[in-house]
Every structure is written in C-alpha cells, then in structure tokens.
VOPAGU-2260 file (C-alpha; in pm, 1 decimal, decimal comma):
REM VOPAGU-2260
SITE   aa  ch    i         X         Y         Z
SITE  MET   A    0     622,3    1612,1     505,3
SITE  SER   A    1     627,1    1264,1     390,0
SITE  GLU   A    2     706,1    1294,9      22,7
SITE  VAL   A    3     896,8    1012,0    -128,2
SITE  ALA   A    4    1163,3    1079,4    -410,3
SITE  ILE   A    5    1319,2     808,0    -583,9
SITE  THR   A    6    1572,5     905,4    -825,0
SITE  GLY   A    7    1786,3     677,4   -1046,6
SITE  PHE   A    8    1682,3     358,7    -891,6
SITE  ALA   A    9    1819,4      36,4   -1006,1
SITE  LYS   A   10    1817,0    -306,8    -900,1
SITE  SER   A   11    1954,1    -651,5   -1011,5
SITE  PHE   A   12    1888,0    -978,1    -857,7
SITE  ASP   A   13    2168,0   -1157,5   -1070,7
SITE  GLY   A   14    2496,7    -968,4    -990,9
SITE  GLY   A   15    2426,6    -694,0   -1273,1
SITE  GLU   A   16    2397,9    -937,9   -1543,5
SITE  SER   A   17    2013,2    -812,5   -1566,7
SITE  PHE   A   18    1799,3    -524,2   -1399,9
SITE  ALA   A   19    1446,6    -572,9   -1259,4
SITE  LEU   A   20    1423,8    -216,5   -1234,3
SITE  GLU   A   21    1673,7      43,1   -1401,4
SITE  GLY   A   22    1631,1     430,7   -1408,5
SITE  ILE   A   23    1331,8     471,4   -1198,8
SITE  ASP   A   24    1274,5     816,8   -1128,0
SITE  LEU   A   25     952,7     879,7    -924,2
SITE  VAL   A   26     778,9    1132,7    -677,6
SITE  VAL   A   27     516,5    1042,2    -437,1
SITE  ASN   A   28     349,4    1368,1    -326,1
SITE  ASP   A   29     263,7    1439,8      35,1
SITE  GLY   A   30     -90,2    1313,0     123,1
SITE  GLU   A   31    -153,9    1124,2    -207,6
SITE  ILE   A   32    -234,1     781,1    -295,0
SITE  LEU   A   33       0,1     651,8    -561,1
SITE  VAL   A   34     -55,3     307,3    -692,9
SITE  LEU   A   35     212,1      85,1    -864,6
SITE  LEU   A   36      82,3    -119,8   -1125,9
SITE  GLY   A   37     197,0    -366,2   -1367,9
SITE  SER   A   38     212,2    -757,7   -1407,6
SITE  SER   A   39     385,5   -1015,9   -1207,7
SITE  GLY   A   40     748,1    -961,9   -1206,2
SITE  SER   A   41     723,6    -576,8   -1310,7
SITE  GLY   A   42     908,2    -477,4   -1011,5
SITE  LYS   A   43     636,6    -326,0    -804,1
SITE  THR   A   44     702,3    -497,2    -466,6
SITE  THR   A   45    1053,2    -445,9    -529,5
SITE  LEU   A   46    1019,4     -72,5    -542,4
SITE  LEU   A   47     781,7     -94,6    -251,1
SITE  ARG   A   48    1007,7    -237,7     -46,9
SITE  ALA   A   49    1283,2      -4,0    -132,0
SITE  ILE   A   50    1106,7     287,0      10,7
SITE  ASN   A   51    1150,1     139,4     369,6
SITE  GLY   A   52    1505,6      13,5     309,5
SITE  LEU   A   53    1403,6    -366,2     300,2
SITE  ILE   A   54    1568,3    -370,2     -55,4
SITE  GLN   A   55    1875,7    -178,2    -108,1
SITE  PRO   A   56    1941,8     -24,9    -453,0
SITE  ASP   A   57    2226,8    -106,1    -697,6
SITE  ALA   A   58    2233,3     247,8    -819,4
SITE  GLY   A   59    2017,6     588,9    -722,4
SITE  ARG   A   60    1857,8     665,7    -397,6
SITE  VAL   A   61    1531,6     691,9    -205,7
SITE  THR   A   62    1434,5     999,2       5,7
SITE  VAL   A   63    1148,8    1024,3     243,7
SITE  GLY   A   64    1083,1    1361,3     364,2
SITE  GLY   A   65    1398,2    1474,2     212,2
SITE  ASP   A   66    1634,7    1243,6     429,2
SITE  ASP   A   67    1811,2     970,7     212,0
SITE  ILE   A   68    1694,2     645,6     393,5
SITE  ALA   A   69    2055,1     508,7     330,4
SITE  THR   A   70    2174,6     764,4     605,6
SITE  LEU   A   71    1900,0     668,0     847,6
SITE  ASP   A   72    1879,8     383,9    1112,2
SITE  ALA   A   73    1663,8     125,0     904,3
SITE  THR   A   74    1457,8      -1,3    1222,0
SITE  ALA   A   75    1383,0     331,2    1326,2
SITE  LEU   A   76    1270,5     436,6     974,2
SITE  ARG   A   77    1041,2     112,3     935,0
SITE  ARG   A   78     889,4     217,7    1273,8
SITE  THR   A   79     767,0     544,6    1119,6
SITE  ILE   A   80     625,9     364,6     811,8
SITE  GLY   A   81     292,1     137,2     812,8
SITE  TYR   A   82     331,6    -171,1     626,5
SITE  VAL   A   83      40,5    -387,1     485,7
SITE  ILE   A   84      21,8    -705,1     307,8
SITE  GLN   A   85    -214,8    -935,0     137,7
SITE  GLY   A   86    -366,5   -1151,6     428,0
SITE  ALA   A   87    -282,0    -938,1     697,6
SITE  ALA   A   88     -20,0   -1161,9     845,1
SITE  LEU   A   89    -106,5   -1119,8    1167,6
SITE  PHE   A   90      69,3   -1329,8    1479,5
SITE  PRO   A   91    -154,4   -1607,4    1534,6
SITE  HIS   A   92     -28,3   -1630,1    1905,0
SITE  MET   A   93    -120,5   -1280,2    1991,5
SITE  THR   A   94    -441,3   -1127,5    2043,4
SITE  VAL   A   95    -577,2    -844,8    1837,3
SITE  ALA   A   96    -475,0    -590,9    2104,4
SITE  GLU   A   97    -142,1    -739,5    2099,0
SITE  ASN   A   98    -112,6    -717,1    1731,2
SITE  VAL   A   99    -218,7    -389,1    1680,5
SITE  GLY   A  100      17,0    -265,7    1964,2
SITE  ILE   A  101     343,8    -409,7    1857,0
SITE  VAL   A  102     493,7    -110,1    1721,8
SITE  PRO   A  103     398,0     117,4    2013,6
SITE  ASN   A  104     503,8    -143,1    2261,2
SITE  LEU   A  105     863,6    -153,3    2083,2
SITE  ARG   A  106     874,4     216,3    2093,1
SITE  GLU   A  107     818,3     173,8    2459,7
SITE  TRP   A  108     468,4     388,4    2468,6
SITE  PRO   A  109     316,5     366,6    2826,6
SITE  PRO   A  110      79,3     102,3    2851,0
SITE  GLU   A  111    -217,7     312,2    2879,6
SITE  ARG   A  112    -137,5     508,2    2574,6
SITE  THR   A  113     -80,3     193,5    2371,0
SITE  ALA   A  114    -423,3      62,6    2508,5
SITE  ALA   A  115    -617,9     383,5    2397,2
SITE  ARG   A  116    -452,1     388,9    2063,6
SITE  VAL   A  117    -554,8       9,5    2002,9
SITE  ASP   A  118    -909,2      88,2    2094,6
SITE  GLU   A  119    -914,6     425,2    1899,1
SITE  LEU   A  120    -776,7     245,0    1566,2
SITE  LEU   A  121   -1034,7     -44,0    1618,1
SITE  GLN   A  122   -1326,3     201,7    1628,6
SITE  LEU   A  123   -1141,8     354,8    1332,2
SITE  VAL   A  124   -1163,3      29,7    1117,6
SITE  GLN   A  125   -1486,9     -26,5    1239,1
SITE  LEU   A  126   -1418,9    -332,7    1484,9
SITE  GLU   A  127   -1582,0    -284,6    1800,4
SITE  PRO   A  128   -1287,8    -273,4    2076,1
SITE  ASP   A  129   -1502,3    -474,4    2351,6
SITE  ASP   A  130   -1605,9    -722,1    2089,2
SITE  TYR   A  131   -1251,3    -754,9    1912,0
SITE  ARG   A  132    -956,5    -685,2    2145,6
SITE  ASP   A  133    -910,2   -1010,4    2308,1
SITE  ARG   A  134    -993,9   -1218,1    2018,0
SITE  MET   A  135    -721,9   -1432,1    1853,2
SITE  PRO   A  136    -652,7   -1422,0    1477,6
SITE  ALA   A  137    -823,9   -1774,9    1410,4
SITE  GLU   A  138   -1141,1   -1622,0    1538,3
SITE  LEU   A  139   -1151,0   -1341,7    1260,6
SITE  SER   A  140   -1300,1   -1335,6     913,6
SITE  GLY   A  141   -1050,2   -1257,9     605,5
SITE  GLY   A  142   -1221,6    -881,3     631,8
SITE  GLN   A  143   -1173,5    -866,7     972,6
SITE  ALA   A  144    -812,7    -947,8     978,3
SITE  GLN   A  145    -735,5    -725,0     695,8
SITE  ARG   A  146    -886,2    -422,6     906,6
SITE  VAL   A  147    -654,2    -535,3    1185,2
SITE  GLY   A  148    -364,2    -525,5     958,2
SITE  VAL   A  149    -456,6    -164,8     860,8
SITE  ALA   A  150    -499,7     -91,3    1262,0
SITE  ARG   A  151    -161,5    -226,7    1286,5
SITE  ALA   A  152      29,6     -29,4    1057,4
SITE  LEU   A  153    -161,8     279,3    1171,1
SITE  ALA   A  154     -72,3     213,7    1558,1
SITE  ALA   A  155     238,6     420,0    1581,9
SITE  GLU   A  156     117,3     725,4    1412,5
SITE  PRO   A  157     336,7     663,3    1087,6
SITE  CYS   A  158     425,5     907,4     810,8
SITE  MET   A  159     295,5     712,1     540,0
SITE  MET   A  160     159,7     372,2     444,2
SITE  LEU   A  161     281,1     109,6     221,7
SITE  MET   A  162      44,0    -148,7      93,7
SITE  ASP   A  163     127,7    -465,5     -87,2
SITE  GLU   A  164    -176,2    -639,8    -252,7
SITE  PRO   A  165    -406,0    -546,1      65,3
SITE  PHE   A  166    -711,5    -660,2     -67,6
SITE  GLY   A  167    -631,6    -923,0    -330,5
SITE  ALA   A  168    -728,4   -1218,1    -104,0
SITE  LEU   A  169   -1075,9   -1126,5     -23,0
SITE  ASP   A  170   -1403,7   -1180,4    -166,2
SITE  PRO   A  171   -1545,2    -927,4    -419,8
SITE  VAL   A  172   -1792,1    -785,4    -175,1
SITE  THR   A  173   -1564,7    -756,1     114,3
SITE  ARG   A  174   -1273,6    -631,1    -102,1
SITE  VAL   A  175   -1516,5    -351,0    -249,5
SITE  GLN   A  176   -1610,2    -244,7     107,2
SITE  LEU   A  177   -1222,2    -226,0     251,6
SITE  GLN   A  178   -1145,9     -17,3     -71,9
SITE  ASP   A  179   -1382,2     223,8      11,2
SITE  GLU   A  180   -1327,3     226,2     358,3
SITE  PHE   A  181    -944,8     277,1     325,1
SITE  LYS   A  182    -999,3     558,5      77,9
SITE  ASN   A  183   -1199,2     759,0     310,9
SITE  LEU   A  184    -980,7     662,6     599,4
SITE  GLN   A  185    -674,3     778,9     402,8
SITE  ARG   A  186    -822,3    1121,0     324,1
SITE  SER   A  187    -941,6    1180,3     658,1
SITE  LEU   A  188    -544,0    1136,4     802,0
SITE  SER   A  189    -403,0    1308,9     472,8
SITE  LEU   A  190    -145,7     959,2     493,3
SITE  THR   A  191      90,4     942,0     208,9
SITE  THR   A  192      18,8     580,9      51,3
SITE  VAL   A  193     205,8     386,7    -211,5
SITE  LEU   A  194     -10,6      79,0    -307,6
SITE  VAL   A  195      76,2    -208,4    -500,1
SITE  THR   A  196    -180,2    -395,6    -711,8
SITE  HIS   A  197    -200,6    -596,9   -1057,6
SITE  ASP   A  198    -573,2    -498,9   -1093,7
SITE  MET   A  199    -604,3    -160,5   -1321,2
SITE  THR   A  200    -983,2    -157,1   -1201,1
SITE  GLU   A  201    -866,9    -101,6    -816,2
SITE  ALA   A  202    -580,3     132,8    -936,4
SITE  LEU   A  203    -841,6     352,2   -1100,5
SITE  LEU   A  204   -1108,9     365,0    -833,1
SITE  LEU   A  205    -805,4     398,9    -546,8
SITE  ALA   A  206    -546,9     600,0    -731,1
SITE  ASP   A  207    -441,6     978,8    -703,0
SITE  ARG   A  208    -193,5     890,4    -963,9
SITE  ILE   A  209     -83,7     553,2   -1118,6
SITE  ALA   A  210     249,0     456,1   -1208,1
SITE  ILE   A  211     261,3     139,1   -1445,3
SITE  LEU   A  212     580,1     -54,5   -1437,4
SITE  ALA   A  213     691,7    -249,4   -1741,6
SITE  SER   A  214    1017,3    -352,6   -1892,2
SITE  GLY   A  215    1176,5    -243,2   -1554,9
SITE  ASP   A  216    1067,4      98,9   -1607,2
SITE  VAL   A  217     788,3     336,1   -1560,7
SITE  ALA   A  218     603,6     310,1   -1905,5
SITE  GLN   A  219     329,2     581,8   -1791,7
SITE  ILE   A  220     250,6     781,4   -1465,4
SITE  GLY   A  221     -76,0     974,6   -1447,7
SITE  THR   A  222    -398,4    1011,1   -1304,9
SITE  PRO   A  223    -664,8     793,1   -1341,5
SITE  ALA   A  224    -847,5     991,5   -1617,4
SITE  GLU   A  225    -529,2    1068,4   -1770,6
SITE  ILE   A  226    -452,8     690,8   -1811,4
SITE  LEU   A  227    -787,8     609,3   -1931,5
SITE  ASN   A  228    -801,0     881,2   -2205,2
SITE  ARG   A  229    -405,7     869,1   -2306,5
SITE  PRO   A  230    -281,5     552,1   -2278,2
SITE  ALA   A  231      94,5     570,4   -2358,5
SITE  SER   A  232     160,7     231,3   -2508,7
SITE  ALA   A  233     -59,4     -69,9   -2666,6
SITE  TYR   A  234      31,9    -258,5   -2313,6
SITE  ILE   A  235    -149,0      -3,7   -2133,4
SITE  GLU   A  236    -424,4      12,4   -2359,9
SITE  GLU   A  237    -435,1    -393,4   -2314,4
SITE  LEU   A  238    -448,0    -320,6   -1928,6
SITE  LEU   A  239    -768,7    -114,0   -1976,3
SITE  THR   A  240    -969,1    -354,6   -2159,5
SITE  THR   A  241   -1118,3    -519,3   -1874,5
SITE  PRO   A  242   -1224,0    -217,2   -1677,6
SITE  ARG   A  243   -1365,1     -52,9   -1984,1
SITE  ARG   A  244   -1545,8    -363,2   -2101,8
SITE  GLN   A  245   -1683,6    -421,3   -1748,3
SITE  ALA   A  246   -1799,8     -37,4   -1737,8
SITE  ALA   A  247   -1977,1     -71,6   -2082,6
SITE  GLU   A  248   -2157,9    -396,4   -1975,4
SITE  LEU   A  249   -2278,2    -238,4   -1648,4
SITE  LYS   A  250   -2389,0      71,1   -1855,3
SITE  GLY   A  251   -2584,9    -134,0   -2085,8
SITE  LEU   A  252   -2759,5    -337,9   -1809,9
SITE  PHE   A  253   -2866,8      12,9   -1630,4
SITE  THR   A  254   -2981,5     151,6   -1957,2
SITE  SER   A  255   -3166,5    -171,7   -2084,8
C-alpha cells in the first residue's frame, strides 16, 4: 500500500511570520494520480517535496503507507519513491544506462539484475535499449531525455512517483505524446502518483483527482468532472477559462 496522508501540514520560510502552507489535510489514494495545481508560489512543490522528506513541516505530519515519514530513514525512504522533474536532470557524464541504474546500484543490486532492469525500462518508455543504452544525455532530444528521467524514477520499483512539472519544457507535440504514454504506464503499474502543474488542461487530462492550492490552503479538491462542473470559487472559474475556450474553439472547427 502506498496511500499518502497529509494532516495539519504547515510550512513557513520566514521563521513563522507567515505561512506558505497552513492546515493542509490531503489524502492521495493508493494507485491514483493526484495533481497539485496552482499558480507560482502556491506551495505545490513545497507539498510535493514534503512527501519524500525533502522539506520538513513546521506542524502536522505526512504518512506513506501508514508510516509517519518523520520516523523513517530519509535516504531509505527516498530510494522507494520515484522523482521526476522538468528537464529530466540527467547526469551529463553518465550514459543512459548508468543514469537509469543509479538507484539500483545504490541499493547494491547485482549487476545483472540492474542491467536487465535498465533494458526493461528503456523498452517500457519506448527507447530501444540497443540504440539508447550507451548514449550520453547530450545526444538525446528533450523528449528522449524526459523518457530516461521517467525510467530512472521507476528503476528501483518505487512505491510511488512524485513529478514536478515533468512535461513543462517540452514542445506541444512531444508533451501530449508523453502525457498519454505516462498515463498508460501509470495505469499498467497501478502506481500512486502526485504530479505538480500550473496547467489546468494538463491537470484535467491526467488526473484522477485535482487539488487546487491557493492562499496557502486547498481551495478545492475533486475529479476533473467535479472541478469543471462545480468550481468552488471565482479563482477556480478563472483557471478553467483557457481549457473551456480551447474546447469551444476546437468544437467549432470540427462542426464548421
């Protein structure tokens, strides 16, 4: 089980003068994609990084699979959670295979097991191992590098995935393709995923549920249909303006 429960979470970056997040209560269900959505500075990445202990709360707690992460070894915890960021952040001096195999090697897997896992994952993210295994990051396109980043996050068979704007730096065609591929991959693995974005369209397309952050709190949480049909505030209504306009314009093109 990899359910995440965030209870009474608060975080200040100025010694308690003000709080970036305060009183956050949130559950990520086992096997779902929860998208954290909000404008810059809304606390999305802070909350994401708290799940694997990279940020410590000033109040409240975070549990993963029922275990309070404050009681767990931080390094061991992070090796069980895949983490993908914008731009992949591959190590430039390592080959694709070495990048993907970092965590299995840190966990002292036998070399043959790591090599087999690397090839398995390259196939899974649609990169032919014989063609890509020995390439350097500088030889990859943006989309290929992001695929390698996803493979690296999956390498040690994580209990969940944390993704911070993973598709934001890609061109529109590659972005949509990788969004579709990741959603299919997540479904096949039943992988609990928390994904940060500021793009409402991306959130609506990828999420099982969306948690919208504003003013240091959760402004609304619900399925994409619930958010679309029953926005809880004028702010959320405004966030929906662009995807609604795009949908209407596309519908007009198809019916004209």
